[in-house]
Every structure is written in C-alpha cells, then in structure tokens.
N, C-alpha and C positions, 0 to 999 in steps of 0.2 A: 740318562743322567749320570754325571761323573760319580765314580765311587768315592765315598767318604774315606779320607785317610784313616787307617785303623788306630786304635789305642796302642801304647799308652800316650796320653797327651801331657805336655808340660803343664805344671800347675799354673792356674790363672794368676796373672800379675807377676810371674817370675820369669819372663822371657829374657831379661837381662840384656847385656850389651857389652861392648869392649870395656874392660876394667871393672865390670860389675861382679866378677867371680862366677862360679858355676851355680846356676839356679837350681841344680839338682844335687848339690853337695850332700845334703842329708840322705837323699835316696841312695847315693853311691856308698855312703857308710853302711847303710842297710844291705845293699846289694852284696858287698864284699863280706859282710858278716854272715849273710845267708850262704854264700859260696863256701866259706870256711866251714860252717856248720854242716853243710851237705857233704863236703869231702870228709870231714871227721866221722860222720856216720857211715860213710861208704868204705873207708880204708879197711884193709884186712885186720882182723883182731890179733893176729900173731905176726911177729916180724917176717917181712916178705921182701922180695926183690921187685921194685916198682919202677916201671919205665914211664917217664914224663915227657910227652911230645907237645907240651902246651906252648912252646915257643919262647920261654924265658922271660915273658913280660909280667907274669903273675908271681904267686908265692906258693903254689901247690907243692913244688918240690921240697921247699923248706918245711912246709907243714908235715909232709909225709915223713921226712927225716926226723923231725921232732917227735913224731909218734913212734919212732924206733925202727923205721924201715930203711933199707938200703936203696937209694934212688939213683937211677941213671937218667940224667936230664939231657935231652937232645937239643942242641942249639944250632939253628941254621947259620951259615956263614953270613956275616954282616950284623947290623944292629938287631936287637930283639924285635919280634913282631909286635905291632901295636894291638891293643885290645879292640880297636875299631876305628876306622877313619872318621874324622869329625864330619858332621853334617851341619854346617853353620846356618843353613836355611831350612833345616828340618827339625825344629824343636820337639816334634812329636815322635821322633825316632832316636831317643837318646842312646848313646853307647857308653860303656863304662870307661873311666879314665884308668890309667895304669894303677894296678895294685902295688902297694909298697912291697918291695922285693926283699927276698932273703931273710925275712923274719916273719914268723907266724903271728897272726893277729890274736885278739882276745878270745876268739871262738875256736882256735886251733886246739887239737887234742894233744896233750903231752904223753910221754911214754907211760905205759900202764904198770902200776905197782913196782916202781923203781926201775923199769926198763930203761936202759941207757939210750940216748938218741942215736939214730943211724947217721949215715953219711950221704952226701950228694956228690956224685961223680958226673962231671959235665963233659959232654962229647960234642964236638963240632961235626955235624953230619946231616945228611938229607933225611928229614923225618918222614918223607913220603915213601922211602924204600926200605930203610932199616937193614941194609945189606950187611952191616957189621955185626948183626945179632943172629945167633943160631935159632933154629926152630924150638919152640916151647921152652924158652930160657927165662921167662919172667912170669911172676905171679899175678901182676896187675899192671894195667896201663891207664895213665891219666892223659886225656886229650882235651884239656880245658882251654879257656880263652879263645873259643871259636876256631881252634886249630884246624879242624876238618872242613870248615867252611872256606878256609884259605887254600886248602888242597882241592883244586877244582876237579881233578880226577879222584874224587873221594873214594870210589870203589877200590882203586888200587891201594890207597893208603890204609883203608880199613882191612883189606886183605892181608897186608903186611902185618898189621897189628894182630890179627887173628893167628897169623903164622907164628909169631914170637911168643904168644900166650901159651902157657901150659894148659892141658885139659883141666877144666875147672877154674882157670884164671878169669879175671873180670876186667872189663873196660868201663871207664867213666868218661863221657864226652859231652861237650856243649857245641851247638851249631846255631847259626842264624836261622830264624824261622821265616815262614811265608809271610807272616805279619810284617816283619821288617822289610822283606822284599817288596811287598805291595805298597808300604808306606814310602819307600824310596822311589818307586815308580811314580806314585801319585805326586810326590813332592817335585819331581822333574817334569810333571805334566805329560807323562807317558800313559795317558788314559786308555788309549787303544790296546796297549800291551796288557793291561790289567785283566781283560777278559780271557787272555790266554793262560794266565797263571794257574788256575785249577787243573788244567789238562796237561801242563808242562811236565815232562819227565825229568828234565834238568832245568833248574832256574838259576841263571847266572845274572847277577844284578850289578850294574856299574855304580860306583860312588862318584860324587862330583869331582874327586881328585884323580879319577882314572883307575883306581883299584877296583877289584871285582870280588864279590862274595857269592858263595853258593848257598842258597836258602832251601830249607826243608820243611815239609809238613810232617806231622806225626807218622802218618802211614808210610811216607817215603823213607823216613829215617828207620822205621822198623824193617822195611823191605831191604834197605841197604845192609843192615846188620845181619839179618837172616841169610841173605845171599852170601855173606862172608863166612857163614858157618857158626854164627853166634846166636845164642838164645837171649831174647830181649827180656830183661827183668822189669823195666818200667821206662816210660817216657813222660816227662812233665816240663812245664815252663820253668825257667830259672826262678822267677818270682810270679806268684799269682796276684799279690797285692800290687796295685798300680802305683807309679811314682807320685801321683798327686795325693793319693791317700796317705802314703808313707810320709811325704813332706808335711802334710797337714798335721798328722799325729805327732811327729817328732818336733815340730815347731811349738805345738801346744805343751808337750811334755817330753823333754829330751830323755828322761829316764825310761821311756817305753821301748827302747831299742831291743833289749833282751826279750821282753814279751812278744814284740812284733816278729822277731826271728823265730821264736818257738811257734807262733801262730802260722808262719809261713811253712815251717817244716811239717806241720800236722794238718795243713789245709787240704781238704779233698780237691782233687783235680778232675773236673768233669769235662774239660775241653783243653786238650794239649796244644791247640792252635793259639792260645793266649800267649802274650809276651813276645818280646823281640828275640829271645833265645830259647832253645829247647835243650834240656838236659836229659841224658839217657844213661842207663846202666845195662850192660849185657855180659853174658858169661859164655866162655868157650865150652862146647860140649865135650 
C-alpha cells in the first residue's frame, strides 16, 4: 500500500490558486514569530561576536545586531538563497516565504538595559569553507533558513563551523527533515524510494525545479553534530503546532498570535521527527 504523505497538511478549503494569495499566510506570520522568539531565547546574554551563515534571505543577522551583538553575515556570490523552492503541486509540504529582511520583527529582543545595538558586517564568501576566518574566533554561529540542507556535503560545513567556534561557543541551525523529504518523494510518486528512506545514510531529495535538499532525522542530525566535536543541547521541530491548527485559531481570533507563540516555545517535544524542519542547538566542547 502506498505510504500516506505525512503532515503537515494544508487547511481544508484553502488550497487556493493563481491570484488567490498564500493560503497559509497566517501560518507564516506565526512561523516567523516563532523563529524570532526561538532566536531571541538562544542568543548570548552578553555582547558577542556572531557568525551568520543563513544565506541572507532571513533577518537573523539584523535581530542579533539589535540585541547588541557584532555580526559577521556571510553572503554567497549571487542572489540571496531562497527559504525553500516552491512546491506548486505539493500543498502538504509548505515552505516559508522570504522573511522581511534587515529589520527585526515584533518578537526580536532589543539590547538589554540600554545596551547599544551592534553592527552587521557583510562578507561575500563561501559559507561552506569559511577559510577567511581563524580558528576559534567567534562566540556563536547561526545557520538558519535551512542553510545546512543546501550544503549537500554538510559534514564539511559543520566541521568548518566547529573550527571557527571558540570553546564553549554555540551553534543554532535549521535543516529540512525526513518528513519533508518523504512528502516530496510521495508527491512525485516515488513510492518505491520511500521504503529506502529509514535506512539511508544520506537523503538527497530533488525538488520539481531541479534543486536538491538534504534531509535529516533527529538521530542523523545529532550524529552529524557529535562527529564534528559538538555537544548537542537539543533537537526539536521548528513548530509543533500544525499549519491547519494555527490557521484555524488565528482566523477565529487574530489576537491569539502571542499566546500561540508562547505555547509553541513551551510545548513538550516527544517526537523530533514532526514538522518539515528541525531546529538544533549545539555547543563546542
């Protein structure tokens, strides 16, 4: 029997079409609010040197600078990396649109107790090698916006991140999950390939437009980080609440965004395979 495409599913009656707008617009408001709040909780409490290799399509660098940190933002040559290729025939595997850039949102943390904002220094370079940085020269690394899923040789990229982190420095990253990879395979009728997913050491999934994403399960992500010499602090889905639940609640009561974000941040995570993206925090020994 063919495997059922995994959650999350698009809300019933909101499939939309050309000119109908984004059927998950309310969910993406929630998604970016959660991402900002998660980053705000994770950022160092004291002014630090932060390396951002998220690809320039988000606003994590601006948020970290607003919180008083000095940020080195690595931009690849060419246009900013997209947050995820569109899947026009796969409404059950939604990917976030671009976050508004260069301005922190309402959930971003400001400088503490009068702390002046930091600065963002942009560098055009290869984020997979970081050869322009010395060993142990940064206090924290942000690899948001699925950056490490776009680095298909992720082991080398994480090894470079570990190299430039000082002892005790921390890494925050997001990657595409096995849930997303399986949904993409199912959407393209690659049913035979689905049985190979649990045993795959490396899962590279083609999108309809020809781009490729590397997907991870929770155990694979932990192993990747440990092999690079990092201590895993936690792994969790980006959001536990489903898009359909969030859309339903925000349509009924738009003022529930803040409580929903707080609920997401405190929700117990029993299964880190949920969700289309995984978020992880690790520390260099």
